[in-house]
C-alpha positions, 0 to 999 in steps of 0.5 A: 366910479371914482378911484380913491387914493389913500396916501401915507407917509412912512413910519419913523426911520432911523434917519428921522432921529437926527441930521447926522443919520441922514448919512445912513443908506436906505435906513430901516424903521425905528422901534417907534416906527414899527409901533406907529405901523401897528397903530395905523393897522388898527386905526385905518378904516378902509382895510376891507375896501383896499384893492391895491397896495403900492409903495416906494421901493425904499426899505422904510416905505416897504416895511411901513406898507407891509406892517401897516396894511397887513389886514389888506395884504392877507385879506384874501383879495388877489390884487392885494397879495403883494405890495407893488414897488413903484420907483416914481414915488421915491423920496426927493433928495439925493442924501444917502437916506433917500437913495434906495438899495440896488434891485438885487439887494431888495430882491434878496431882502423882500423876494423870498417872502413873495409879498413885494412885487419888484418887477418895476424896480430896474437898474438905475432906479436909485440913481439921482445924479446928472440927467437921471429922471430921479434927480432932485430937479424941479421939472423932473420931480413934477414930471415923475409925480405926474407919471405916478398919478397917471399910473395910479389912475390907469391902475384904478380904471383897469380894476373897475373894468375887471370888476364890471364897475361894481366896486370902487378902487381903493389904492394905498400908496406909502411914500415920503414926506417931501414927495407927497407935496409933489404928488398932490400938487399941494404945498399947504403946511409945507415947511421947506426946512423940515422938507414936509408938512406930513407926519410919520404914518399920517394918511389922507384920502384923494380922488382924481379931480378931472376925467381922462382928458386931464393930462396932469391926472390931478388929485383932490383931497376928499371932503371927508379926509379934509374935515377929519384933519382940518375941520372947517378950515379953508385951504390955501389960495392959488397964490399962496400955493405958488409962493410955497412952491417957489420956496421949495424950488429955491431950497432945491437950488440952494441945497443941490443946485437943482433948479429947473433944467 
């Protein structure tokens, strides 16, 4: 049975309002961002099918997940009673707005309500310097995207085994505009200057393209998802995808001196 991955970019944060706001550390959602979450909560069609909620541990992604997927969070399914905070799906850049808070601070903010599982968020998860696995270096970004995909595939398989393969896994992942291109290995629509081709609270649905032997755990957008947003349009060719990837790599090197290590 397939595992479906519903990928979501976070709602508008205060850092999205201006370049100057990129200096804000781990910013919250704006009032508009909270309204976007309310609209997504009403329009997302798969709340009853959602089996897991996963989010980047940055505050804006956690709040987007909690607000937008409240129907699933409180829908009675044991596997959706908490949002799993997954460090591997944090944003790309080392700017203050894209560097997460310390585990103790997150625990103080989200722990008392019991709605966020922070067990995977250890010390150093918000370190993007030097040899850190989270530094904005092309090969490390691709490696953690691969690690995240494998983790999600394993999560889906574990659910299917527990359910006796009577139910598909539907995993929601709330992450960031820049990282979504690494996670999907899809650069279509990518604007290197803006850092993404995804809108705030935009969502797309994926399934795994290969079997257990696929070391990349590559994702493929479902036909229904593609048609919903692109109609009969055709995707980029392999050459066009590679050209955009090279442009992103050049941007990383230009901004943070972070080409392939």
